[in-house]
C-alpha positions in Angstrom: -48.8 138.8 38.1 -49.8 137.1 41.3 -46.6 135.0 41.1 -44.5 138.2 41.4 -46.0 139.2 44.7 -43.2 139.3 47.2 -42.7 139.2 50.9 -40.1 136.5 51.1 -39.7 132.8 50.2 -42.4 130.2 51.0 -42.8 126.5 50.9 -45.7 126.5 48.5 -44.3 128.6 45.8 -44.8 132.3 44.9 -48.3 131.8 43.5 -49.6 129.9 46.6 -48.0 132.6 48.8 -49.7 135.4 46.8 -53.1 133.7 47.1 -52.7 133.3 50.8 -51.6 136.9 51.0 -54.8 137.9 49.1 -57.0 135.9 51.4 -55.4 137.4 54.5 -55.8 140.8 53.0 -59.5 140.2 52.4 -60.0 139.1 55.9 -58.2 142.1 57.2 -60.0 144.4 54.9 -63.4 143.1 56.1 -62.3 143.6 59.7 -61.8 147.3 59.0 -65.5 147.6 58.1 -65.1 148.8 54.5 -67.7 147.4 52.1 -66.4 145.8 48.9 -69.7 146.2 47.1 -69.2 149.8 46.1 -66.7 149.0 43.4 -67.7 145.4 42.5 -70.1 146.3 39.7 -71.6 144.4 36.8 -71.7 146.2 33.5 -69.3 147.8 31.1 -67.3 149.6 33.7 -67.0 146.7 36.1 -63.8 146.4 38.1 -62.7 144.3 41.0 -62.2 145.7 44.4 -58.9 147.6 44.3 -58.0 146.6 47.8 -58.0 142.9 46.9 -55.4 143.4 44.2 -51.8 142.4 44.9 -50.6 143.1 41.3 -48.0 145.7 40.3 -50.6 147.4 38.2 -52.4 148.8 41.2 -52.4 152.6 41.1 -51.7 152.8 44.8 -48.5 150.7 44.6 -46.8 153.1 42.3 -46.4 156.1 44.6 -43.0 157.6 45.0 -41.4 157.8 48.3 -41.8 160.8 50.5 -38.5 162.7 51.1 -40.1 165.6 53.0 -42.4 165.0 55.9 -44.3 168.2 55.1 -45.2 166.8 51.7 -46.7 163.7 53.2 -50.3 164.3 52.2 -53.3 162.1 52.5 -52.8 160.5 49.1 -49.1 159.7 49.8 -49.8 157.9 53.0 -52.5 155.8 51.5 -50.4 155.0 48.4 -47.2 154.2 50.3 -48.8 152.4 53.2 -52.0 150.8 52.0 -50.2 149.9 48.7 -51.8 147.3 46.5 -53.6 145.3 49.2 -55.1 145.9 52.6 -53.2 144.9 55.7 -52.7 141.4 56.8 -53.9 140.1 60.2 -52.1 142.1 62.9 -48.9 141.4 64.7 -49.1 139.8 68.1 -50.8 141.8 70.8 -48.9 144.3 72.9 -48.7 143.8 76.6 -51.1 146.6 77.6 -50.7 148.9 80.5 -53.5 149.2 83.0 -56.6 150.4 81.3 -57.5 154.1 81.3 -60.9 155.7 81.7 -63.5 153.8 79.8 -65.4 155.4 77.0 -68.4 153.3 77.3 -67.8 149.7 76.5 -65.9 147.2 74.4 -67.8 147.1 71.1 -65.1 147.9 68.6 -65.6 149.4 65.1 -63.7 146.4 63.8 -64.7 142.8 64.5 -64.9 143.1 68.3 -62.2 142.9 70.9 -62.5 139.2 71.5 -62.2 138.4 67.8 -59.1 140.5 67.4 -57.5 139.1 70.5 -58.1 135.6 69.1 -56.5 136.6 65.9 -53.5 138.0 67.7 -53.2 134.9 69.8 -53.2 132.8 66.7 -50.5 135.0 65.2 -48.4 134.6 68.3 -48.8 130.8 68.1 -47.3 130.9 64.6 -44.1 132.3 66.1 -44.4 135.9 64.9 -42.5 138.3 67.0 -43.9 141.7 67.9 -41.8 144.5 66.4 -40.2 146.5 69.1 -41.5 150.0 69.7 -39.0 152.7 69.4 -38.7 155.1 72.3 -36.0 157.7 72.0 -35.2 159.9 75.0 -35.9 163.6 74.4 -33.6 166.3 75.8 -34.3 166.9 79.4 -35.6 170.5 79.0 -38.0 169.4 76.2 -39.0 166.3 78.2 -39.8 168.3 81.3 -41.8 170.8 79.3 -43.8 168.0 77.5 -44.6 166.4 80.8 -45.9 169.7 82.2 -48.0 169.8 79.0 -49.5 166.4 79.9 -47.5 164.3 77.3 -45.9 161.1 78.5 -44.1 158.1 77.0 -46.1 155.8 79.3 -48.8 154.2 77.1 -52.0 152.7 78.3 -54.7 150.8 76.5 -57.8 152.8 75.8 -61.0 151.0 74.8 -62.6 151.8 71.5 -65.6 154.1 71.4 -68.9 152.1 71.6 -71.1 152.3 68.5 -74.5 150.9 68.8 -76.4 152.7 66.0 -77.5 150.7 63.0 -76.1 152.0 59.7 -77.4 151.8 56.2 -80.6 152.9 54.3 -83.4 154.0 56.5 -86.2 152.7 54.2 -86.7 149.5 52.3 -87.1 150.2 48.6 -89.2 147.7 46.6 -87.6 145.5 44.0 -89.4 147.4 41.3 -87.9 150.7 42.2 -86.4 152.7 39.3 -83.4 154.9 39.0 -85.7 157.8 39.2 -87.2 156.5 42.5 -83.7 156.6 44.1 -82.9 160.0 42.7 -86.1 161.5 44.0 -85.2 160.4 47.5 -82.9 163.5 47.3 -84.5 165.6 44.5 -88.3 165.0 44.8 -91.0 166.5 42.6 -91.7 169.4 45.0 -88.1 170.6 44.6 -88.4 170.3 40.8 -91.8 172.2 40.8 -90.1 175.0 42.8 -87.4 175.2 40.1 -90.2 175.5 37.5 -91.9 178.4 39.5 -88.6 180.2 40.1 -87.4 179.8 36.5 -90.7 181.3 35.2 -90.5 184.1 37.7 -87.0 185.0 36.7 -87.8 184.9 33.0 -90.7 187.3 33.6 -88.7 189.8 35.6 -85.8 189.5 33.1 -88.0 190.3 30.2 -89.7 193.2 32.0 -86.3 194.8 32.5 -84.5 193.9 29.2 -87.4 193.5 26.8 -89.8 190.7 25.9 -88.7 187.5 24.4 -91.3 186.2 21.9 -89.7 182.8 21.7 -90.1 182.2 25.4 -92.9 180.0 26.8 -93.2 179.1 30.5 -91.4 175.9 31.4 -93.3 172.9 32.6 -92.4 170.2 35.1 -91.9 167.7 32.2 -89.6 170.1 30.5 -87.6 170.7 33.7 -87.1 167.0 34.2 -85.9 166.8 30.6 -83.6 169.8 31.1 -82.0 168.0 34.1 -81.8 164.8 32.1 -79.8 166.5 29.3 -77.4 168.0 31.9 -77.0 164.7 33.7 -76.2 163.0 30.3 -72.9 164.9 30.1 -71.8 162.9 33.1 -72.4 159.6 31.3 -71.3 160.4 27.8 -68.7 163.1 28.8 -69.7 165.7 26.2 -67.4 168.6 25.9 -70.6 170.7 25.8 -74.2 169.8 26.5 -75.1 171.3 23.1 -73.1 168.6 21.4 -76.1 166.4 21.9 -77.9 168.2 19.0 -74.7 168.4 16.8 -73.7 166.0 14.1 -70.3 165.4 15.7 -68.9 162.6 17.8 -70.9 163.5 20.9 -74.3 163.8 19.2 -77.1 161.7 20.6 -80.1 161.4 18.3 -81.9 159.1 20.7 -82.4 161.8 23.3 -82.1 164.9 21.1 -85.6 164.5 19.7 -87.3 165.0 23.1 -86.5 168.8 23.2 -85.2 171.1 20.5 -81.8 172.8 21.0 -83.4 176.3 20.9 -85.9 175.4 23.7 -83.1 173.9 25.8 -81.0 177.1 25.4 -84.0 179.2 26.5 -84.5 177.2 29.7 -80.7 177.3 30.3 -80.8 181.1 30.0 -83.5 181.6 32.6 -82.9 178.6 34.8 -83.0 179.5 38.6 -83.6 177.7 41.9 -84.2 181.0 43.7 -85.0 183.9 41.4 -84.5 186.9 43.7 -82.6 187.8 46.9 -84.8 188.5 49.9 -84.1 191.6 52.1 -82.9 189.3 54.9 -80.5 187.3 52.7 -76.8 188.1 52.8 -75.3 184.6 52.1 -73.5 184.3 48.7 -75.3 181.0 48.0 -78.8 182.4 48.5 -79.7 181.2 45.0 -79.3 177.6 45.9 -79.3 177.5 49.7 -82.9 176.2 49.9 -81.9 173.4 47.5 -78.8 172.5 49.5 -80.9 172.4 52.7 -83.4 170.1 51.0 -80.6 167.9 49.7 -79.1 167.6 53.1 -82.5 166.7 54.6 -82.7 163.9 52.0 -79.3 162.6 52.8 -80.1 162.6 56.6 -83.5 160.9 56.0 -82.4 158.2 53.6 -79.2 156.9 55.1 -77.4 156.4 58.5 -73.6 156.3 58.1 -71.4 153.8 59.8 -69.0 154.6 62.6 -66.0 155.4 60.4 -66.2 158.5 58.2 -63.8 160.7 56.3 -63.7 164.5 55.9 -62.2 165.5 52.6 -62.6 167.5 49.4 -64.0 165.2 46.6 -62.3 165.3 43.2 -64.2 167.8 41.2 -61.6 169.0 38.7 -62.3 169.8 35.1 -63.4 167.1 32.7 -60.4 165.6 30.9 -62.1 166.2 27.5 -62.4 169.9 28.3 -58.7 170.1 29.4 -57.6 168.4 26.2 -59.6 170.7 23.9 -59.6 174.1 25.6 -57.0 176.8 25.1 -54.5 177.7 27.8 -56.3 180.9 28.5 -59.7 179.1 28.9 -58.0 176.5 31.2 -56.6 179.2 33.5 -60.0 180.9 33.6 -61.9 177.8 34.3 -59.5 176.6 37.0 -60.2 179.5 39.2 -63.1 178.2 41.1 -64.6 180.6 43.6 -65.6 178.0 46.2 -64.3 175.0 48.1 -66.6 171.9 48.5 -66.0 169.6 51.5 -67.9 166.5 52.4 -68.3 164.0 55.3 -68.3 160.6 53.8 -69.2 157.2 55.2 -66.1 155.0 54.5 -68.0 151.8 54.7 -70.2 152.5 51.7 -69.0 155.7 50.1 -72.3 157.5 50.8 -71.7 161.3 51.3 -73.6 162.3 54.4 -72.9 166.0 54.6 -71.8 168.8 52.2 -70.2 172.0 53.1 -69.5 174.8 50.5 -67.1 177.6 51.4 -67.2 180.6 49.1 -64.4 183.0 48.2 -66.3 186.2 49.1 -63.6 188.8 48.4 -60.4 189.0 50.2 -61.8 188.8 53.7 -60.7 186.6 56.6 -63.1 183.8 55.4 -62.1 183.8 51.8 -60.9 180.7 50.0 -57.3 182.0 49.7 -57.2 182.4 53.4 -58.8 179.1 53.9 -55.9 177.4 52.1 -53.4 178.9 54.6 -55.2 179.0 57.9 -55.7 175.6 59.7 -58.2 177.2 62.1 -60.5 177.9 59.1 -60.2 174.2 58.2 -61.3 173.5 61.8 -64.4 175.7 61.1 -65.1 173.5 58.0 -64.7 170.3 60.1 -67.1 171.7 62.8 -69.7 172.5 60.2 -69.5 169.1 58.6 -69.8 167.4 62.0 -72.5 169.6 63.5 -75.0 166.7 63.4 -72.5 164.0 64.5 -72.3 164.8 68.3 -73.0 162.1 70.8 -72.8 159.2 68.3 -69.2 158.0 68.9 -68.3 158.4 65.2 -64.6 158.0 64.2 -63.6 160.7 61.8 -60.5 160.5 59.6 -58.9 163.8 58.6 -56.1 165.1 56.4 -53.3 167.3 57.5 -55.1 170.6 57.0 -57.8 169.7 59.5 -55.9 167.6 62.1 -55.1 169.5 65.3 -55.1 168.8 69.0 -57.5 171.5 70.0 -60.1 170.3 67.4 -59.7 166.7 68.5 -60.1 167.6 72.1 -63.2 169.6 71.4 -64.7 166.8 69.3 -64.0 164.3 72.1 -66.1 166.3 74.5 -68.9 165.9 71.9 -68.3 162.1 71.7 -66.7 162.4 68.2 -63.4 160.6 67.9 -60.7 161.3 65.3 -57.7 159.9 63.6 -55.7 162.2 61.4 -52.4 162.7 59.5 -50.2 165.6 60.7 -47.9 167.9 58.8 -45.8 170.6 60.4 -46.5 172.9 57.5 -50.2 172.3 56.9 -51.5 171.3 60.4 -52.1 173.4 63.5 -49.5 171.9 65.8 -50.6 173.9 68.9 -50.0 171.9 72.1 -48.0 169.1 70.4 -44.5 168.1 71.8 -41.7 169.4 69.8 -39.6 166.3 70.2 -42.1 164.4 68.1 -42.2 167.0 65.4 -38.6 167.0 64.4 -36.6 164.2 62.6 -33.2 164.7 64.1 -33.2 161.7 66.4 -35.5 159.5 64.4 -33.8 156.5 62.7 -34.9 155.9 59.1 -35.9 152.3 59.5 -39.1 151.2 57.9 -41.7 150.2 60.5 -40.1 151.8 63.5 -42.2 154.3 65.5 -42.6 156.1 68.8 -45.7 157.3 70.6 -46.6 159.8 73.3 -49.9 160.1 75.0 -51.9 162.9 76.6 -55.2 161.7 78.1 -56.8 159.5 75.5 -54.9 161.2 72.6 -51.9 159.6 71.1 -49.3 161.2 68.9 -47.6 158.7 66.6 -44.4 159.1 64.6 -44.0 156.2 62.2 -41.4 155.7 59.5 -42.1 154.3 56.0 -40.1 155.9 53.2 -40.2 159.0 55.3 -41.6 160.0 58.7 -45.4 160.2 59.1 -47.1 161.6 62.1 -50.6 160.8 63.2 -52.9 162.1 66.0 -55.7 160.0 67.3 -58.1 159.6 70.2 -60.0 156.7 68.6 -57.4 153.9 68.7 -55.4 152.5 71.5 -51.6 153.1 71.1 -50.8 149.6 72.3 -52.9 147.9 69.6 -50.7 146.6 66.8 -51.5 146.8 63.0 -49.6 145.9 59.9 -49.2 147.3 56.4 -48.6 145.1 53.4 -46.3 146.1 50.6 -46.1 144.0 47.5 -42.3 143.8 47.5 -41.4 144.5 51.1 -44.0 142.3 52.8 -45.4 143.2 56.2 -44.5 146.6 57.8 -45.4 146.9 61.5 -47.3 149.9 62.6 -49.8 151.0 65.3 -53.4 150.1 64.6 -54.3 153.8 64.0 -51.9 154.0 61.1 -53.3 150.8 59.5 -56.9 152.1 59.9 -56.0 155.5 58.4 -54.3 154.0 55.4 -57.2 151.7 54.7 -59.9 154.2 55.0 -58.1 157.1 53.1 -57.1 154.8 50.3 -60.7 153.8 50.0 -61.8 157.4 49.5 -59.1 157.8 46.9 -60.5 154.9 45.0 -64.0 156.3 45.4 -62.8 159.5 43.8 -61.2 157.6 40.9 -64.4 155.6 40.4 -67.1 158.2 40.8 -65.6 161.6 40.0 -65.8 160.8 36.3 -69.6 160.8 36.6 -69.7 164.4 37.7 -71.7 166.6 35.3 -69.4 168.0 32.7 -71.3 171.3 32.2 -69.2 174.1 33.6 -71.2 177.3 33.9 -69.4 180.6 34.8 -71.7 181.4 37.7 -70.6 180.0 41.0 -74.1 179.1 42.3 -74.7 177.0 39.1 -71.3 175.2 39.5 -72.2 174.3 43.0 -75.7 173.2 42.0 -74.5 170.8 39.3 -71.8 169.4 41.7 -74.5 168.8 44.3 -76.7 167.1 41.7 -73.8 164.8 40.8 -73.2 163.9 44.4 -77.0 163.2 44.8 -76.9 160.8 41.8 -73.8 158.9 43.2 -75.6 158.6 46.6 -78.7 157.3 44.8 -76.6 154.7 43.1 -75.1 153.6 46.4 -78.6 153.2 47.9 -79.6 151.3 44.8 -76.8 148.8 45.2 -77.9 148.2 48.8 -81.5 147.6 47.8 -83.4 144.6 46.5 -83.8 146.4 43.1 -80.1 145.7 42.5 -80.7 142.0 42.5 -83.5 142.4 39.9 -81.2 144.2 37.4 -77.6 144.8 38.2 -76.8 148.1 36.7 -73.3 149.5 36.7 -72.9 153.2 37.6 -72.9 154.2 33.9 -75.9 152.1 33.2 -77.7 153.6 36.2 -77.0 157.0 34.9 -78.2 156.2 31.4 -81.4 154.8 33.0 -82.0 157.9 35.0 -81.5 160.2 32.0 -84.0 158.2 29.9 -86.5 158.2 32.8 -86.1 162.0 33.2 -86.7 162.4 29.4 -89.7 160.1 29.5 -88.2 157.6 27.1 -88.5 154.5 29.2 -90.8 152.8 31.7 -89.6 153.4 35.3 -89.1 149.8 36.2 -85.6 148.3 36.4 -86.9 144.9 35.3 -87.5 146.2 31.8 
C-alpha cells in the first residue's frame, strides 16, 4: 500500500517517496506535541499510531468532501485535512510584519521558534515556493464597517503563548503498581466505603417504606468492589447485559461468576446508591452523584497536569453496538433519549481527560439540553465551566463550531487562555465577525487558497479544501505557514492554525475510536446512574493512560483490554495485585 501513496513523481520510486513522506510526517507530528504512545499498545488489540499511516485504509482518508460550509464539522475538517498522515514540514516562512504586543516570550508549544525557523529555512533552500495568500477586496461599505470594528487585512506576527509548566503525572508510581493502584488514584477506598454506607442506608429506608426484604444483608466493602468489577467487565467483554455473566450463553463467564451469586448481585444493584437522600439545601439534579464527581475531579487534578494543548468536546458515549444490533426499534428510540450531555476538557498530548462537565436536561427551561443544542451562548457556558481551573496557565484550547465565538475567545484571552476553533455560520456565535469573511460569493474554490483578517491578536481564517473552512484563533500567528498532507493530492498549504487544529482534533477522533469501546455497557434507566458509569469508564481510561506513562508499564506491557481484565480480577479478589505476575 505504501507504493500507492501519491503526491507526484520522484526520483527514488513510489515506495521510497512514501517512506520519506512517512518520516516527514512523523517529524511533523512530533513537533505538534502529540504523544504516539497512547495508541501504540502491546496486546491483542494493538495497533500502530493512526497518524503514521499513509495507506488508503486509514479511516480519516475516506471522508467525503464538504459541499456546504455549515456542515463542516469537527470530524470533517480532521478527516479531509489531516487525512491519513500528519502534516509534513512547513512551507517556507512568511515575511512577517513588525511584531505585535508580546504575550510573554518565545517558548512555543511546538519545538521552539528557532527550531521551526531552521526547518523553514531548510525548506526554502530546497527551492519550495511559499504559496501566495489570497486577499480579495471587500465591498467598500463592508470594508469600512469592518475597519471600524477593528478588523484589518494587515497581518502581523504574534508570538506564541509561553508555557512553562511541566505536564504529566504528578507522582511516581512504583514498578510493582497494579491496575487497582492506578484506578484508586481516582476511586479510592474511602469513596467505595461511602458507597457501602449509602447503599445500606437506602436499603434500610426503602424496606421501612415498602416492606422488609428477608433476602437482603448489608453490603460489605469486598462485595462493593466485586459489584464494580462485574459492571466494569461489561466494558471488556461487551456483554449485552451484565446478568449474562451468570447465564449459559455466549457472554457467560464462569471464571468470575463464582465470586458472587446472581441473586446477590441483583440485590446490590437494586439498592446501590452514592448518595441515598436529598438534603434540604440540595436542588441540583445530580445530587445523588455530585460528591462522587467532585471527588473524581479532585483525583484528576491531583494525579496529572495537562500539556499546553487541550480540546473541548463531547466524548463518544453512544449505545453499545451489541445492544443496537439486538434491541427492538422501540427500545432503541427509548434508550437513545439521554437526558444529559457530557463534555470534557482533554489533554491532546496524552488523551488524559482533565475535566468533566455534565449538563442535565431539567425540563424545558432555558438551560435544558434541547436549548443547549441550539444556543451557542449555552455552549459558551459549558466552555467556561470546563476551563474554570485553567486561567493564567497559557493553555491553548481547541474548540468545535458550537463553542467557537469571538466574545468567548476574547474573554478567555483576558484570563490567559488561548483558543483555536472551527467556525460555522449555523452553529457558531458569529457576533463581531466581518461579514465579508463569512460568505462564499467572492472566494475562489482552489484548494489551499486562503484569506485572513486580524483584530488585535485574533485571526479569522477562511481556507479552502473541498469546501470553505473558517477558523478563529488567538493562539497562532497568521503569518506562520503550515501544510496538510493528502495521500493523493500531496501537500496543501494552509496557515499554521489550520494544521494544528486538524492534527489535534483528528487525534481526539482516534481517541474516541480507541477508547469508547471500553465504556461500561450497562445502561440503566436512571440518569444519575448513567452518568456514574460513564464517569467510572473515563476514570479507568485515565488510569490506563497514567499506567502507560509509569515504570509499571515496562514491567508488564498490558493493552487497554488486558488492563481492564486485570482490574476486574483485582476488584473481584481473583489475582495478586502485582503486574509482574
